[in-house]
C-alpha positions in Angstrom: -33.1 195.9 -4.9 -31.9 194.1 -1.9 -34.3 196.0 0.3 -37.3 194.9 -1.8 -36.1 191.2 -2.0 -35.6 191.0 1.7 -39.1 192.6 2.1 -40.6 189.9 -0.1 -38.9 187.3 2.0 -40.4 188.7 5.1 -43.9 188.7 3.7 -43.5 185.2 2.5 -42.2 184.0 6.0 -45.2 185.5 7.8 -47.6 184.2 5.2 -46.3 180.8 5.9 -46.5 181.4 9.8 -50.2 182.5 9.6 -51.1 179.5 7.3 -49.4 177.0 9.8 -51.1 178.7 12.7 -54.4 178.8 11.0 -54.1 175.1 10.2 -53.0 174.4 13.7 -56.0 176.2 15.4 -58.3 174.5 12.7 -57.0 171.0 13.9 -57.4 172.0 17.5 -60.9 173.0 16.9 -61.8 169.9 15.1 -60.2 167.8 17.9 -62.1 169.7 20.7 -65.4 169.3 18.9 -64.7 165.7 18.7 -64.2 165.2 22.3 -67.2 167.3 22.9 -69.4 165.2 20.7 -67.9 161.9 22.4 -68.9 163.3 25.8 -72.6 163.9 24.7 -72.9 160.7 22.7 -74.2 158.7 25.8 -76.6 161.2 27.1 -77.8 162.8 24.0 -76.8 161.3 20.7 -78.8 163.7 18.6 -76.8 166.8 20.1 -73.6 164.7 19.4 -74.6 164.1 15.8 -75.4 168.0 15.5 -72.0 168.8 16.6 -70.4 166.3 14.1 -72.7 167.9 11.4 -71.3 171.3 12.3 -67.8 170.2 11.4 -68.7 169.2 7.8 -65.7 166.8 7.6 -67.3 163.8 5.8 -66.1 165.2 2.5 -62.6 165.9 3.5 -61.9 163.5 6.3 -58.7 162.5 4.9 -57.3 166.0 5.0 -57.1 165.8 8.9 -54.7 164.1 11.2 -55.4 160.3 11.4 -56.4 160.3 15.1 -59.2 162.9 14.2 -60.3 161.2 11.1 -60.5 157.8 12.9 -62.4 159.4 15.9 -64.7 161.2 13.5 -65.5 158.0 11.8 -66.3 156.3 14.8 -68.5 159.0 16.3 -70.3 159.5 13.2 -71.2 155.9 12.7 -72.1 155.7 16.6 -74.4 158.8 16.4 -76.2 157.6 13.0 -76.9 154.1 14.6 -78.2 155.6 17.8 -80.5 158.1 16.0 -81.8 155.3 14.1 -80.3 156.4 10.6 -79.9 153.2 8.5 -76.3 152.5 7.9 -75.5 151.8 4.2 -71.7 152.1 3.8 -68.9 150.6 5.8 -66.4 153.1 4.6 -66.4 155.1 7.7 -66.2 152.2 10.2 -63.3 150.7 8.3 -61.6 153.9 8.7 -62.1 153.5 12.5 -61.1 149.7 12.7 -58.1 150.4 10.6 -56.6 153.0 13.0 -57.5 151.7 16.1 -56.6 147.9 15.0 -57.3 144.8 17.0 -53.9 144.2 18.9 -54.6 146.5 22.0 -57.5 146.1 24.2 -59.2 149.7 24.0 -62.7 151.0 24.3 -62.3 152.9 21.0 -61.0 149.7 19.2 -63.9 147.7 20.6 -66.5 150.3 19.7 -65.2 150.6 16.2 -65.6 146.7 15.6 -69.0 146.7 17.4 -70.1 149.6 15.0 -68.6 147.8 12.1 -70.8 144.9 13.0 -73.8 147.2 13.2 -73.2 148.5 9.8 -72.7 145.1 8.3 -76.1 144.2 10.1 -77.9 147.0 8.6 -76.4 146.1 5.1 -77.6 142.5 5.4 -73.9 141.2 5.3 -74.7 138.8 8.4 -71.5 136.6 8.2 -69.2 139.9 8.3 -71.5 141.2 11.3 -70.9 138.1 13.1 -67.1 138.4 12.5 -66.9 142.1 13.7 -69.1 141.5 16.8 -66.9 138.5 17.7 -63.8 140.7 17.5 -65.4 143.5 19.6 -66.0 140.9 22.5 -62.2 140.5 22.5 -61.0 144.1 22.5 -63.2 145.5 25.4 -60.5 146.1 28.5 -63.5 145.4 30.7 -66.2 142.9 30.5 -68.5 144.8 32.6 -68.8 147.5 30.0 -72.2 147.7 28.7 -71.2 147.7 24.9 -69.5 144.4 25.7 -73.1 143.1 26.6 -74.6 144.6 23.5 -72.0 143.1 21.4 -72.9 139.8 22.9 -76.6 140.5 22.5 -76.2 141.3 18.8 -73.8 138.3 18.2 -76.6 136.1 19.7 -79.4 137.8 17.5 -77.3 137.1 14.3 -76.4 133.9 15.3 -80.1 132.9 16.1 -81.0 134.0 12.4 -78.5 131.8 10.8 -79.7 128.7 13.0 -76.4 128.8 15.0 -78.5 128.2 18.1 -75.8 126.9 20.6 -73.5 129.9 19.7 -76.5 132.3 20.0 -77.2 130.8 23.5 -73.9 131.3 24.6 -74.0 135.0 23.4 -77.1 135.5 25.1 -76.0 134.0 28.4 -73.0 136.7 28.4 -75.4 139.2 27.9 -77.9 137.9 30.3 -75.5 138.0 33.2 -73.9 141.2 32.5 -73.7 144.2 35.0 -76.1 146.0 32.6 -78.9 143.4 33.2 -78.1 143.5 36.8 -79.4 147.1 37.2 -81.7 147.4 34.4 -85.2 145.6 34.3 -85.9 146.3 30.7 -82.3 144.8 29.5 -83.0 141.7 31.8 -86.5 141.5 30.0 -84.9 141.5 26.6 -82.2 139.2 27.8 -84.8 136.8 29.2 -86.7 136.8 25.7 -83.7 136.0 23.7 -82.7 133.2 26.2 -86.3 132.0 25.8 -86.1 131.9 22.0 -82.7 130.1 21.8 -83.8 127.3 24.3 -87.0 127.1 22.2 -85.1 126.6 19.1 -83.0 124.1 20.8 -86.2 122.5 21.9 -85.2 122.7 25.6 -89.0 123.3 26.7 -88.5 123.8 30.3 -85.6 126.3 30.0 -87.4 128.0 27.3 -90.8 128.2 29.3 -89.0 129.6 32.4 -87.4 132.4 30.6 -90.7 133.4 28.6 -92.7 133.3 31.5 -90.2 135.9 33.3 -91.0 138.1 30.2 -94.6 137.9 30.8 -94.5 139.1 34.4 -91.9 141.9 33.7 -93.8 145.0 34.1 -91.1 147.2 32.4 -91.5 145.5 29.0 -93.8 146.6 26.4 -97.3 145.0 25.7 -95.9 143.7 22.4 -93.2 141.9 24.0 -95.7 140.5 26.3 -97.9 139.3 23.5 -94.9 137.7 21.5 -93.9 135.8 24.7 -97.2 134.4 24.9 -97.2 133.6 21.1 -93.8 131.7 21.7 -95.4 129.9 24.6 -98.4 128.7 22.5 -95.9 127.2 20.0 -93.9 125.5 22.9 -97.1 123.9 24.5 -98.5 123.0 21.4 -95.4 121.4 19.4 -92.9 120.5 22.2 -95.2 119.6 25.5 -98.2 118.8 23.4 -100.3 120.6 26.2 -103.1 121.9 23.7 -105.2 123.2 26.3 -102.5 125.6 27.7 -101.4 126.6 24.1 -105.0 127.3 23.4 -105.0 129.8 26.4 -101.8 131.4 25.4 -103.0 131.7 21.7 -106.5 133.0 22.5 -104.9 135.7 24.7 -102.3 136.6 22.1 -105.1 136.9 19.5 -107.3 138.9 21.8 -104.7 141.4 22.5 -103.2 141.8 19.2 -103.7 145.2 17.5 -101.9 144.6 14.1 -104.6 142.1 12.7 -103.0 141.9 9.3 -100.0 140.1 10.8 -102.1 137.5 12.9 -102.2 134.8 10.3 -99.3 132.9 12.1 -101.6 132.9 15.3 -104.6 131.5 13.5 -102.4 128.7 12.0 -101.3 127.6 15.5 -104.8 127.8 16.6 -106.1 125.6 13.8 -103.5 123.0 14.6 -104.6 123.2 18.4 -108.0 122.6 17.3 -107.3 119.8 15.0 -105.4 118.0 17.8 -108.4 118.5 20.0 -110.4 117.0 17.1 -112.4 120.2 16.6 -112.5 119.8 12.9 -114.9 122.4 11.9 -113.2 125.0 14.0 -109.8 124.0 12.5 -111.2 124.1 9.0 -112.5 127.7 9.8 -109.1 129.0 10.9 -107.1 127.3 8.3 -109.2 129.4 5.8 -108.8 132.5 8.0 -105.0 132.1 7.5 -105.4 132.5 3.8 -106.7 136.2 4.3 -103.2 137.2 5.6 -100.0 137.3 4.0 -97.8 134.4 5.0 -94.6 132.8 3.8 -94.6 129.9 1.3 -94.2 127.1 3.9 -97.1 128.4 6.0 -99.3 128.4 2.9 -98.2 125.1 2.0 -99.1 123.7 5.6 -102.3 125.4 5.5 -103.3 124.1 2.0 -102.4 120.6 3.1 -104.6 120.7 6.1 -107.5 122.2 4.2 -107.2 119.3 1.7 -107.1 116.8 4.4 -110.1 118.4 6.1 -112.0 118.7 3.1 -111.8 115.0 2.6 -112.8 114.2 6.3 -115.5 116.7 6.4 -116.8 115.9 3.0 -116.5 119.4 1.9 -115.2 118.8 -1.7 -116.1 122.0 -3.4 -112.7 123.5 -3.2 -110.8 120.3 -2.8 -109.2 120.4 -6.2 -108.1 124.0 -5.6 -106.7 123.2 -2.3 -104.8 120.3 -3.6 -103.3 122.3 -6.5 -102.3 125.1 -4.2 -100.8 122.6 -1.8 -98.6 121.2 -4.8 -97.6 124.8 -6.0 -96.6 125.8 -2.5 -94.8 122.4 -2.0 -92.9 123.0 -5.2 -92.0 126.5 -3.8 -91.0 125.1 -0.2 -88.7 122.5 -2.0 -87.3 125.3 -4.2 -86.7 127.5 -1.1 -85.2 124.4 0.7 -82.7 123.8 -2.3 -82.0 127.4 -2.4 -81.2 127.5 1.4 -78.9 124.5 1.1 -77.1 126.1 -1.5 -76.8 129.5 0.5 -75.7 127.1 3.6 -73.2 125.6 1.3 -72.0 129.1 -0.1 -71.9 130.5 3.7 -70.2 127.6 5.1 -67.6 128.1 2.3 -67.2 131.7 3.1 -66.8 130.6 6.9 -64.3 127.9 5.8 -62.3 130.3 3.8 -62.3 132.9 6.6 -61.4 130.2 9.0 -58.6 129.2 6.8 -57.5 132.7 6.3 -57.2 132.9 10.0 -55.4 129.5 10.4 -52.8 130.9 7.8 -52.4 134.0 9.7 -52.0 132.0 12.9 -49.5 129.6 11.0 -47.5 132.6 9.7 -47.4 134.0 13.5 -46.4 130.8 15.0 -43.9 130.2 12.1 -42.6 133.8 12.9 -42.4 133.4 16.6 -40.9 130.1 16.2 -38.1 131.3 14.0 -37.4 134.0 16.5 -37.2 131.6 19.3 -34.8 129.5 17.7 -32.6 132.4 16.6 -32.6 133.6 20.3 -31.9 130.0 21.4 -29.1 130.1 18.9 -27.9 133.2 19.9 -28.0 132.3 23.6 -26.1 129.0 22.6 -23.5 130.9 21.0 -23.0 133.2 23.9 -23.0 130.4 26.5 -20.4 128.4 24.4 -18.3 131.4 24.0 -18.4 132.1 27.8 -17.8 128.5 28.5 -14.8 128.8 26.2 -13.5 131.9 27.8 -13.7 130.2 31.1 -11.9 127.2 29.9 -9.2 129.4 28.3 -8.7 131.4 31.5 -8.6 128.2 33.7 -6.0 126.7 31.1 -4.0 129.8 31.5 -4.1 129.6 35.1 -3.1 126.1 35.2 -0.5 126.7 32.8 0.8 129.5 35.1 0.9 127.1 38.1 2.5 124.4 36.0 5.3 126.8 35.1 5.8 127.9 38.6 5.9 124.2 39.4 8.5 123.3 36.8 10.6 126.3 37.8 10.7 124.8 41.3 11.5 121.2 40.2 14.4 122.5 37.9 15.8 124.4 40.9 15.5 121.8 43.7 15.7 117.9 44.1 12.6 116.1 43.9 13.2 113.6 46.5 15.5 113.1 49.2 18.3 110.3 49.0 16.3 108.3 51.7 13.1 108.2 49.4 11.2 110.6 51.7 8.6 113.2 50.2 10.2 116.1 48.8 10.3 119.4 50.8 7.4 121.9 50.3 8.2 124.7 47.8 9.4 127.8 49.6 7.2 130.7 50.4 8.4 132.5 47.4 6.8 130.1 45.2 3.7 129.9 47.2 3.5 133.8 47.0 3.4 133.2 43.2 0.5 130.7 43.4 -1.5 133.1 45.9 -1.2 135.9 43.1 -2.7 133.4 40.7 -5.4 132.0 43.2 -6.5 135.6 43.8 -6.8 136.4 40.1 -9.0 133.5 39.4 -11.2 134.4 42.5 -11.5 138.1 41.3 -12.9 136.8 38.0 -15.2 134.1 39.4 -18.9 134.1 40.1 -18.2 133.9 43.8 -16.6 137.3 43.9 -19.9 138.8 42.4 -21.8 136.6 44.7 -20.2 138.2 47.9 -20.5 141.7 46.5 -24.1 141.0 46.0 -24.8 139.8 49.6 -22.6 142.4 51.1 -25.3 143.9 53.4 -26.1 140.4 54.7 -22.4 140.0 55.4 -22.2 143.3 57.4 -25.5 142.4 59.3 -23.9 139.2 60.8 -26.3 137.0 58.7 -25.1 133.4 57.6 -24.6 132.1 54.3 -27.3 129.2 53.3 -25.8 125.9 54.3 -25.8 124.6 50.7 -24.1 127.5 49.1 -21.5 127.4 51.9 -20.7 123.8 51.2 -20.2 124.8 47.4 -17.9 127.5 48.3 -15.7 125.5 50.5 -15.5 122.9 47.7 -14.5 125.5 45.3 -11.8 126.8 47.9 -10.4 123.2 47.9 -10.3 122.9 44.2 -8.6 126.2 43.8 -5.9 125.8 46.4 -5.3 122.0 46.0 -1.7 122.4 45.4 -1.1 124.7 48.4 -3.1 122.9 50.7 -1.4 119.6 50.1 1.9 121.5 50.9 0.2 122.8 54.2 -0.9 119.5 55.2 2.5 118.1 54.7 4.1 120.9 56.7 1.8 121.2 59.5 0.7 117.7 61.0 -2.7 117.5 62.4 -4.1 120.6 60.5 -7.9 120.0 60.2 -9.8 121.0 57.0 -11.6 123.7 58.7 -8.3 125.2 59.7 -7.0 124.8 56.0 -10.2 126.6 54.8 -9.8 129.4 57.1 -6.0 129.8 55.7 -7.4 130.0 52.3 -10.0 132.7 52.8 -7.3 134.8 54.8 -4.9 134.4 52.0 -7.8 135.6 49.5 -8.1 138.8 51.7 -11.3 137.8 53.5 -12.3 140.0 56.3 -13.5 138.4 59.8 -17.2 139.1 58.8 -17.0 137.6 55.6 -15.4 134.5 57.1 -18.1 134.3 59.8 -20.6 134.6 57.0 -19.3 131.5 55.0 -18.4 129.3 58.1 -21.8 130.2 59.8 -20.4 131.3 63.0 -20.0 134.6 65.1 -17.1 137.2 64.4 -15.8 136.7 67.8 -15.4 132.9 67.0 -13.4 133.7 63.8 -11.1 135.8 66.0 -10.7 132.8 68.3 -10.0 130.4 65.4 -7.5 132.6 63.9 -5.6 133.0 67.2 -5.4 129.3 67.8 -4.6 128.7 64.1 -1.6 130.9 64.2 -0.2 129.1 67.1 -0.4 126.0 65.5 1.1 126.7 62.1 4.6 126.1 61.5 6.3 129.2 61.9 7.3 129.7 58.1 3.5 129.1 57.4 2.3 131.4 60.3 4.4 134.2 58.9 3.1 133.5 55.4 -0.6 133.4 56.4 -0.3 136.0 59.3 2.1 138.4 58.0 3.5 141.1 60.3 2.2 144.1 58.2 -1.3 142.8 58.3 -3.5 144.8 60.4 -4.8 143.3 63.6 -8.6 142.3 63.5 
């Protein structure tokens, strides 16, 4: 019974190990396939899409590791877009953007936002597309990246559609002067085209004309784009520069080379306006009638019927006057309705933008408050630490002062304060001075100057000098530390200089010759000479105290 139970457990363990191994292999295979698809994406997006199709992950993407799910979502969206498959759902790009985030500048994070914008563009969610493209432009680690240029281009196109002409022009500028436009004549041509349209909508005729002319002379662009540039130049010369002769040349060239005759109504409308300004009324009437044969928007029909109404009266061709007038009024109502709908749409869009901006403002405010509270908390903690350190230093100083006062009190209790003749009292004996020195040394060992000299030990050994300002500060520190003892030394050693007293203080703290030379900014030999002279000048009791017999010779 025990043997069969043990056999069952062994089989179960083997089954678990095999399952885990197969799962691990499957995950490794999935990741390798995704990396292979990513490598193929630029050179052959159809092949990359085939690799992704072979995985058959879309229905079970959430069953895989998050990094593979995010990479698959990004590559699938990218492959479909590159293969001109219309994107109808934002579920995949949202998986990618959620994983890669917006805090770190990485290529995949930027691409995830860019293709989210492409998805929203295909779904006609223009404001969301603009927001995604804007985010993408901030996430590329290198602005020389071609997808950074594409993000600016698509951002400009979306902005141009929504009459945000200045924002569009700024985005097209980034695209026009990107690295990809320096090395690719086709991209240069498209950038010139978009820049020309943006300047045209801003009614800056000279700049618009310059860029559109560059499109015409670019041999790497399609004939259709050349024709469209001539069409825009005809509008520019007719409506902005009022150069009707030149406008006529461009529109005639456009009409002569245009192949899709069913979409040429807009060109006939411009030609009719040009002929009207040239006072060729019969021809203008003729081309206005030709406009009606082609599908146009309500605004174009309204203007055409208005022109036909006016020309019918002028040319005394009143047979269809009532029809033209009625059609004009009908389309005028439609145009007014469209204008009202657009105003409502603009208000709604502005409201959406306002809500979005307000949301961003709330997020920024929350972030500022968080950082502000954290900053004040850190300042508070730092203040507490500084106060505690200051209190500790003051406590230590008070302790040392109390110890010094205790020594002084003991000395006063054991000796007479003044001589009968009123002269100054004798200096405390060396035993008292030794007690003081022990306290001075403890204070020095716990001071910042001890750490300072340890930090600059290499400079001291190499014979360098202490900076003058810091040397002055240290000498003042010694004067404050040895104040009582130095008074006694000056009293007992007539003619003792401040430099000699400082030398005594450093020797009593245990300073070596090279350290004294570092502080006094002199050579070590000069230190030896000063010590020798000082030993002879000091009173015998102080000489034995400062230069004890047991101390090693320099």
